[in-house]
N, C-alpha and C positions, 0 to 999 in steps of 0.2 A: 504494500500500500504506500502510495505517495501522498504528499500534502501540497496543496495549491492555494493561491489567493486569486479569486476571480472578481473582477470589478464590474459594477453596473452603476449608472446614475440612478439614484432613488426616484427621480422624477420620471424615469423611463420604466424601471423595474426595481423594486426594493425587496428587502428581506421580509417585510410584511406581506408583499404580494406572494412571495414563495411560501410563506407560512400558510396563507389562505388557500393556495392552490395545491400545496404539499409536494407536487412533482411538476417540473416544467422543463421546457427545452431551453438550453443556454445557447442562444443564437446571436447572430449579428456581428460576430468577430470577423473583421476585415483586415487582417494582417497575416502575412505568410508565416512568420515565426509562430504566431498563435495557432494558425491552422495546423502547422507541422506538430506542435505540441499536442494538440487535440488528437491528431491522427496517430502519432508515434509514442506518446508518453502517458497521456491521461487515460485511465482505465476505470471500469466499474469497481467500486469499493474504495477508490481514492476519496479523501476528505478535502474539503476546500473551505477557506474562510470566505464569507460573502462580504465584499468590500464596497462601501458606498463611496463613489467618486464624485467629484464636482458637487460637493454638498457642504453644509456647515454643521458639524465638522465632517470632513472626509475621514473615513476610517473603517475598521472592521466591525461589522454589525452582527455577525453570527456565523453559523456553520451549516454547510450542506454536504451531501454525499453525491458523488458521481454514480449514476445508476445505469448508464448505457455506454456502449462503444460509440465512437464518433461516427456520424452519418452525414450525408449531404444536407446542408442547411437549406430548408425549403424556401426561406425568404429570398434567397438569391435569384429564384426563378419568378418571383411575384412582382410584376411591374408596379403594383400599388404599395409595395413595401419600401420603407426608407433604406432597406438593405439590398434592394434589387441590384443585380449585376448583369448588364446586358451581354457580357462576354461569357457568362457561365451557361452551360447547357446541361441537360439531364445526363447526356452521354459523357460529358467531361465537366463535372461540377468543380468549382474553384474553392468553395468554402464549406466548413464543417460545423456541426453542432453536437452537443452531448445533452443527455437528460440529467437533471440534478433533482435531488429530493431534500426537502427541509429537514434539518436535524434540530437546531435550536437557535433562537435569537438571544443575543447577549442582553443583559440588563442595561447596558450602556454601549454606545459606540466607542470603540477604542480609537481615539484620534491619531492621525498621522503624526502630529507633533509629539505625542507621547511615545509612539513607536520609535521615532528618530532619537529620542533622548534615552531610551532604554539601552543598557550595555549589550544585551544579546540581540535585541530587535533592530537596533540602529543600522545593522548591516543587511537587513532584508532588502530584496530587490525593489519593493514598493517605495522604500525610503530614498532610493537613488534619484538624484536630480535629473529631471527630464524623462523619467520612466513613464511611458504611456501605454505599455502593453496591458491587455485586459486579462491575461492568464499568466501568472507568475509562480515559479516553484517556491516552496517554503520548506526549510529544513526541519527535521524532527526537533532540534533544540529550539528553533523559533516557534514552532507549533506549541510545544510545551510551555514556553515562556509566555506566550499570549494567554494560554489557558490558566496560567498561574497569576495573572494580573487581578488586582482587586476589582470587584464589581462585575466580573465577567461571568 
């Protein structure tokens, strides 16, 4: 089992949305490194932090589990979707999605600023300047350190 941090803007899709739906498709990733991670590394049974990005505060809001292998993201084929890609075809899809399932919401969002100040968590990929990827690896030490924070 691996650990991940997966980002979503809460105005688009939040941990509360996932809690309500229980299981959802994690779609809309439009970066080749993220696509390759979903295809080659992310597996059912992996655990992920649900990270609220572009919010006040941005930070880790809870935990979800990956419950499917990667599959072609159907939004790439839908001209009505903001994630539509006219170069993608069903025969040659460009983008992938996975299904995730709600595990738990934290009592508080763990803000990015707090992560950056923590001796173990300050090295997380999400803390790096200019980091924009929506699926990031998390080490076991980082995972355990987040779960040990007060109020989580």
